[in-house]
C-alpha positions as CSV (number, residue, x, y, z in Angstrom):
1,M,0.0,0.0,0.0
2,K,1.3,3.5,-0.9
3,T,1.9,5.8,2.1
4,I,2.9,9.3,2.6
5,K,5.9,9.8,5.0
6,L,6.3,12.9,6.9
7,E,9.6,13.5,8.6
8,N,10.7,16.5,10.5
9,N,14.2,17.0,12.2
10,I,14.3,17.9,15.8
11,L,16.2,20.8,16.8
12,E,18.0,19.8,20.0
13,D,17.8,22.1,23.1
14,E,17.1,21.5,26.8
15,Y,13.4,21.1,26.2
16,T,13.6,18.5,23.5
17,R,16.4,16.6,25.4
18,Y,14.1,16.6,28.6
19,V,11.2,15.1,26.7
20,C,13.2,12.6,24.8
21,E,15.1,11.4,28.1
22,S,11.9,11.4,30.2
23,F,9.7,9.6,27.8
24,D,12.5,7.3,26.4
25,I,12.2,8.4,23.0
26,Q,14.2,6.1,20.8
27,D,15.2,8.5,17.9
28,S,15.9,12.0,19.3
29,T,16.9,13.4,15.9
30,K,13.7,13.4,14.0
31,T,9.9,12.7,14.0
32,S,8.1,10.4,11.4
33,V,4.7,9.7,10.5
34,E,3.4,7.3,7.8
35,I,-0.1,8.0,6.4
36,P,-1.8,5.1,4.1
37,V,-3.0,6.3,0.8
38,N,-5.5,4.0,-0.9
39,F,-8.1,5.7,-3.1
40,S,-7.9,3.4,-6.1
41,E,-11.5,2.2,-5.4
42,C,-12.8,5.8,-6.1
43,R,-12.0,5.1,-9.7
44,N,-14.3,2.0,-9.9
45,F,-17.7,3.9,-9.4
46,D,-19.3,7.3,-10.0
47,W,-19.5,9.4,-7.0
48,N,-20.4,13.1,-5.9
49,I,-19.3,13.4,-2.3
50,G,-16.4,11.9,-0.5
51,V,-15.5,12.3,3.3
52,I,-12.0,11.9,4.9
53,Y,-12.6,11.5,8.6
54,G,-10.6,11.0,11.7
55,G,-9.4,12.7,14.8
56,S,-6.9,15.4,15.1
57,G,-3.5,14.5,13.7
58,T,-4.5,11.5,11.8
59,G,-3.3,12.9,8.5
60,K,-6.8,14.1,7.0
61,S,-5.4,17.4,5.7
62,T,-2.4,15.7,4.2
63,L,-4.6,13.1,2.4
64,L,-6.9,15.9,1.1
65,K,-4.0,17.6,-0.5
66,H,-3.3,14.4,-2.3
67,F,-6.3,15.4,-4.6
68,G,-4.8,18.9,-5.3
69,A,-4.3,22.4,-3.7
70,I,-7.0,23.7,-1.2
71,R,-8.4,27.0,-2.4
72,E,-8.6,29.8,0.0
73,I,-11.5,32.4,-0.5
74,Q,-10.9,36.0,0.1
75,F,-13.9,38.0,-0.1
76,D,-13.9,41.6,-0.9
77,E,-15.4,43.1,2.5
78,S,-16.0,46.4,0.9
79,K,-18.9,44.8,-1.0
80,S,-21.9,43.2,-0.1
81,L,-21.7,39.4,0.2
82,I,-23.7,38.7,-3.1
83,S,-21.6,41.2,-5.1
84,N,-18.7,38.8,-4.6
85,F,-20.2,36.4,-6.9
86,D,-19.7,38.5,-9.9
87,W,-19.0,35.8,-12.4
88,L,-22.8,35.1,-12.3
89,Q,-25.8,37.0,-13.3
90,P,-27.5,38.5,-10.3
91,S,-30.4,36.2,-10.5
92,D,-28.1,33.1,-10.7
93,A,-26.1,34.4,-7.7
94,C,-29.4,34.6,-5.7
95,L,-30.2,31.0,-6.7
96,L,-26.8,29.7,-5.9
97,L,-26.9,31.2,-2.3
98,S,-30.4,30.0,-1.7
99,S,-29.7,26.4,-2.9
100,M,-26.8,26.2,-0.4
101,G,-29.2,27.1,2.4
102,L,-28.1,30.8,2.6
103,S,-31.4,32.3,1.5
104,S,-31.7,35.3,4.0
105,V,-31.8,38.4,1.6
106,P,-30.6,40.7,4.2
107,T,-27.4,38.5,4.7
108,W,-26.8,39.0,0.9
109,L,-26.5,42.7,1.4
110,R,-24.1,42.6,4.2
111,P,-20.4,42.5,3.9
112,Y,-18.8,39.0,4.6
113,R,-17.0,40.2,7.8
114,T,-20.5,40.9,9.6
115,L,-22.0,37.4,9.1
116,S,-22.1,35.0,11.8
117,N,-19.8,31.7,11.7
118,G,-22.4,29.6,10.1
119,E,-23.3,32.3,7.5
120,Q,-19.6,32.7,6.5
121,Y,-19.0,29.1,6.2
122,R,-22.1,28.6,3.8
123,A,-20.7,31.7,1.9
124,Q,-17.4,30.2,1.4
125,L,-18.9,26.8,0.3
126,A,-21.3,28.5,-2.1
127,Y,-18.1,30.3,-3.6
128,L,-16.1,27.1,-3.9
129,V,-18.7,24.9,-5.5
130,G,-20.3,27.7,-7.6
131,S,-17.0,28.8,-9.2
132,A,-15.7,25.2,-9.5
133,K,-14.9,24.2,-13.3
134,E,-16.2,21.3,-14.9
135,E,-14.7,18.0,-13.6
136,E,-12.9,20.1,-10.8
137,V,-13.1,18.3,-7.5
138,V,-13.8,20.8,-4.6
139,L,-11.8,20.4,-1.6
140,V,-13.0,21.5,1.8
141,D,-10.7,21.0,5.1
142,E,-11.9,21.2,8.5
143,Y,-15.5,20.8,7.4
144,T,-18.0,22.2,10.2
145,S,-15.3,22.5,12.8
146,V,-16.3,26.0,13.7
147,V,-20.1,25.9,13.7
148,D,-22.9,24.5,16.0
149,R,-23.7,20.9,15.5
150,D,-27.2,21.4,14.4
151,V,-26.1,24.1,12.1
152,A,-23.7,21.6,10.7
153,K,-26.4,19.1,10.0
154,A,-28.6,21.7,8.2
155,M,-25.6,22.9,6.1
156,S,-24.6,19.3,5.1
157,Y,-28.0,18.4,4.0
158,A,-28.2,21.7,1.9
159,L,-24.6,21.1,0.5
160,Q,-25.3,17.5,-0.6
161,K,-28.6,18.5,-2.4
162,F,-26.8,21.2,-4.4
163,I,-23.7,19.1,-5.2
164,R,-26.0,16.1,-6.5
165,K,-28.3,18.3,-8.4
166,N,-25.5,19.9,-10.3
167,N,-23.4,16.7,-10.6
168,K,-20.3,18.2,-9.0
169,K,-17.5,16.4,-6.9
170,I,-16.5,17.5,-3.4
171,I,-14.2,15.8,-0.8
172,L,-14.4,17.1,2.8
173,A,-12.1,16.5,5.6
174,S,-13.6,16.4,9.0
175,C,-13.4,15.2,12.6
176,H,-17.0,14.9,13.1
177,F,-18.9,11.9,12.4
178,D,-22.5,13.3,13.2
179,I,-22.7,14.9,9.6
180,M,-22.6,11.6,7.7
181,E,-26.3,10.8,7.9
182,W,-26.9,14.5,6.6
183,L,-24.3,14.6,4.0
184,L,-25.0,11.0,2.7
185,P,-21.5,10.6,1.2
186,D,-21.0,8.2,-1.6
187,W,-17.6,7.0,0.1
188,T,-15.6,7.5,3.3
189,Y,-12.0,7.2,4.0
190,S,-10.3,6.8,7.5
191,P,-6.6,7.2,7.7
192,L,-6.7,4.5,10.5
193,K,-8.4,1.9,8.2
194,G,-6.5,2.7,5.2
195,R,-9.2,2.0,2.8
196,V,-12.2,3.5,0.9
197,E,-15.5,2.4,2.2
198,R,-18.6,2.7,-0.2
199,H,-21.8,4.1,1.0
200,D,-23.7,4.9,-2.3
201,Y,-25.5,1.4,-2.1
202,L,-26.5,2.0,1.6
203,R,-27.5,5.7,1.2
204,Q,-31.1,6.5,2.1
205,S,-32.7,9.6,3.3
206,R,-31.8,12.1,5.9
207,P,-32.8,11.5,9.6
208,S,-36.3,12.5,10.4
209,I,-36.5,15.7,12.3
210,E,-38.8,16.4,15.2
211,F,-39.7,20.0,16.0
212,S,-42.2,21.8,18.1
213,V,-44.7,24.7,17.2
214,F,-46.1,27.0,19.7
215,R,-48.0,30.3,19.9
216,C,-45.7,32.9,21.0
217,R,-45.7,36.6,22.1
218,Y,-45.4,39.4,19.7
219,E,-41.9,40.2,21.2
220,T,-40.5,36.9,19.8
221,W,-40.4,38.6,16.5
222,R,-37.2,40.4,17.6
223,I,-35.2,37.3,17.2
224,F,-36.2,37.0,13.5
225,K,-37.0,40.5,12.3
226,H,-33.4,41.4,11.1
227,H,-33.6,38.2,8.7
228,H,-36.7,39.3,7.1
229,Y,-36.1,40.6,3.3
230,L,-39.0,43.2,3.3
231,T,-39.3,45.0,6.6
232,Q,-38.8,44.6,10.3
233,D,-42.3,45.8,11.0
234,L,-45.1,43.3,12.1
235,N,-48.6,43.9,12.4
236,K,-49.6,43.8,16.2
237,A,-52.7,42.1,15.4
238,A,-50.8,39.1,13.9
239,K,-51.1,35.7,15.5
240,C,-47.5,34.8,16.0
241,F,-45.9,31.2,16.1
242,C,-42.4,29.9,16.7
243,L,-40.8,26.7,15.6
244,T,-38.1,25.2,17.7
245,W,-35.6,22.4,16.8
246,N,-33.7,20.8,19.8
247,D,-35.1,23.5,22.0
248,K,-33.6,26.4,19.8
249,P,-35.7,28.9,18.1
250,T,-35.5,28.1,14.4
251,A,-38.4,29.6,12.4
252,F,-41.3,32.3,12.8
253,I,-44.6,32.5,11.1
254,A,-47.1,35.4,11.6
255,I,-50.7,35.1,10.3
256,L,-53.4,37.8,9.7
257,P,-57.0,37.7,8.3
258,L,-57.1,38.5,4.5
259,P,-59.3,41.5,4.0
260,S,-61.2,40.9,0.7
261,G,-64.6,41.7,-0.8
262,T,-64.8,38.5,-2.7
263,I,-62.8,35.9,-0.7
264,Q,-64.4,34.5,2.4
265,N,-63.0,32.9,5.5
266,A,-59.3,33.6,4.4
267,F,-56.1,34.3,6.2
268,R,-52.7,35.3,4.8
269,V,-49.1,34.7,6.0
270,S,-47.8,38.0,7.0
271,R,-44.1,37.0,7.8
272,L,-42.1,33.9,7.4
273,V,-38.7,33.6,8.5
274,V,-36.1,30.7,9.0
275,L,-33.0,31.8,10.8
276,P,-30.0,31.5,8.3
277,D,-28.3,28.7,10.4
278,Y,-31.2,26.5,9.9
279,Q,-32.1,27.1,6.0
280,G,-32.0,24.4,3.7
281,L,-33.9,21.7,5.7
282,G,-37.3,22.7,4.4
283,F,-38.5,24.3,7.7
284,G,-40.3,27.1,5.9
285,I,-42.2,24.8,3.5
286,K,-43.0,22.5,6.5
287,L,-44.6,25.5,8.6
288,L,-46.7,26.6,5.6
289,N,-48.1,23.1,5.0
290,Y,-48.7,22.6,8.7
291,F,-50.7,25.9,9.2
292,G,-52.3,25.6,5.7
293,S,-53.9,22.2,7.0
294,L,-54.7,23.7,10.3
295,Y,-56.7,26.4,8.9
296,K,-58.3,24.1,6.4
297,N,-59.4,22.0,9.4
298,I,-61.4,24.8,10.6
299,G,-63.0,25.9,7.5
300,K,-60.5,28.7,6.6
301,T,-58.1,29.1,3.6
302,L,-54.5,30.2,4.0
303,Y,-52.9,32.5,1.4
304,I,-49.2,33.8,0.9
305,K,-47.7,36.4,-1.2
306,T,-44.0,36.5,-1.7
307,S,-41.1,37.9,-3.8
308,N,-38.5,35.7,-2.3
309,P,-36.9,33.4,-5.1
310,S,-36.1,30.6,-2.7
311,L,-39.7,30.4,-1.8
312,F,-40.6,30.4,-5.6
313,M,-38.6,27.2,-5.7
314,G,-40.0,25.6,-2.7
315,M,-43.5,26.2,-4.0
316,Q,-42.6,24.6,-7.3
317,R,-41.8,21.4,-5.5
318,N,-45.0,21.6,-3.4
319,Q,-47.7,22.1,-6.0
320,T,-50.0,19.3,-4.4
321,N,-50.4,21.7,-1.5
322,W,-50.0,25.2,-2.8
323,H,-51.7,26.5,-6.0
324,L,-50.3,29.6,-7.8
325,V,-53.2,31.9,-8.1
326,L,-51.6,35.2,-9.2
327,E,-48.3,36.2,-10.7
328,N,-47.1,39.8,-11.4
329,N,-43.9,39.6,-13.4
330,N,-44.3,42.5,-15.9
331,I,-41.9,44.8,-13.9
332,E,-41.8,47.5,-16.6
333,A,-45.7,47.7,-16.6
334,I,-45.6,48.1,-12.8
335,K,-43.1,50.9,-13.0
336,K,-45.2,52.9,-15.6
337,I,-48.3,52.5,-13.3
338,N,-46.3,53.9,-10.3
339,E,-44.8,56.6,-12.4
340,K,-48.3,57.7,-13.6
341,L,-49.7,57.7,-10.0
342,T,-46.8,59.8,-8.8
343,A,-47.2,62.2,-11.7
344,D,-51.1,62.5,-11.0
345,G,-50.4,63.1,-7.3
346,K,-52.3,60.1,-6.4
347,D,-49.5,58.3,-4.5
348,N,-50.6,58.2,-0.8
349,G,-47.9,55.7,0.1
350,L,-50.2,52.8,-0.4
351,K,-51.2,52.8,-4.1
352,L,-47.6,52.2,-5.3
353,R,-47.1,48.7,-6.3
354,K,-43.9,46.8,-5.4
355,E,-41.6,46.9,-8.4
356,S,-40.5,43.2,-8.3
357,I,-41.8,39.7,-9.4
358,T,-44.5,38.7,-6.8
359,K,-46.4,35.4,-6.5
360,S,-49.4,34.6,-4.5
361,Y,-50.4,31.0,-3.5
362,K,-53.5,29.4,-2.1
363,Y,-53.3,26.2,0.2
364,I,-55.1,23.3,-1.7
365,G,-53.7,20.4,0.3
366,E,-55.4,17.9,2.4
367,Q,-56.9,18.3,5.8
368,T,-55.3,16.5,8.7
369,N,-56.0,15.3,12.0
370,I,-53.9,17.8,13.7
371,D,-55.3,19.5,16.8
372,T,-56.5,23.1,15.8
373,K,-56.3,24.7,19.4
374,I,-53.2,26.4,18.5
375,V,-55.0,28.6,15.9
376,E,-58.3,28.8,17.9
377,F,-56.5,30.2,20.9
378,S,-58.6,31.4,23.8
379,A,-57.6,35.0,24.5
380,D,-58.2,34.8,28.1
381,A,-56.1,31.5,28.5
382,Y,-53.3,33.0,26.3
383,K,-53.1,36.1,28.3
384,D,-52.4,34.0,31.4
385,Y,-50.1,31.8,29.6
386,S,-48.1,34.3,27.8
387,Q,-47.3,36.1,31.2
388,R,-45.6,32.9,32.5
389,Q,-43.4,32.4,29.4
390,I,-39.7,32.5,30.0
391,S,-38.3,35.5,28.3
392,L,-35.9,35.0,25.3
393,F,-34.7,38.5,25.2
């Protein structure tokens, strides 16, 4: 078996002499490590994702460099994050970041240095895989070493979806094994075992996720408002709900009645936010389906209007539950209408239409047997309960 041998001379001084004498080191002139290299099996099957795993000092980084140089990404921090993806069209840059689970529009507009560890890591991954040439193998060292473990799982799932959808190749070196069932690698390699182990024939779906949804106070919006792509304002009449995963606030949804002279018994989603660290796992769509079915159970219909490209993609995959009822995509016509209103002095701050593509959806999915008390909340009971909640702020 081929090996990589790493040798370093020991500079003799009182410290190295003390160590060698105290611990009976046989060779006090040099250190030597041999790392087995046995990746020949990788040539025998098609793959997209490989993982080199093991503890610190086992040779993961050395083995990763066996496949080529590890690229270092330097973002221009005078620009917004999305402006660094300037080899793409703006719409394609939005899709790339969204596909990697970084779909928070305010995050796109901030400089790289202001992002959280999890956001920075996703941005680096998006840059690496998005700029990779055809047939290039993307190499990532110390994968998820600096992020929370739940964040690592969400990130891994979003990454593997993008890699497989675009038929790219990536090899990750990591000391964490908890990401494997979220990455779903085609093969893994341990320096201690010295062989490639195939997982493509064993690969199934990611682990199931159990989350909790509860009615929350208006103030909970403070956790999420900085990540909403339109405005940080929220109507105080909205019913607010929070999704938690492993006891961590993860997503937020606010719902209001839908005022209409023609549509009866309807409600609309006023705000939907998934925190950046947990994007890519489908929490937003799960929340929409959950509340759509809840309102249908009590004879109501839920609607949502959005201009978020990532939600467009989610709804495209969710057509059995959500029907596109209206699409405004003629931006030039909208601009002309707004210009005329302004010129005629009829702009009262409300009549001007948003100059972007917007889509409106209606829930058409099945009813479920979910308990509907969460949306038929007793005001008196809630008033007492809300005062006993532990503050998150």
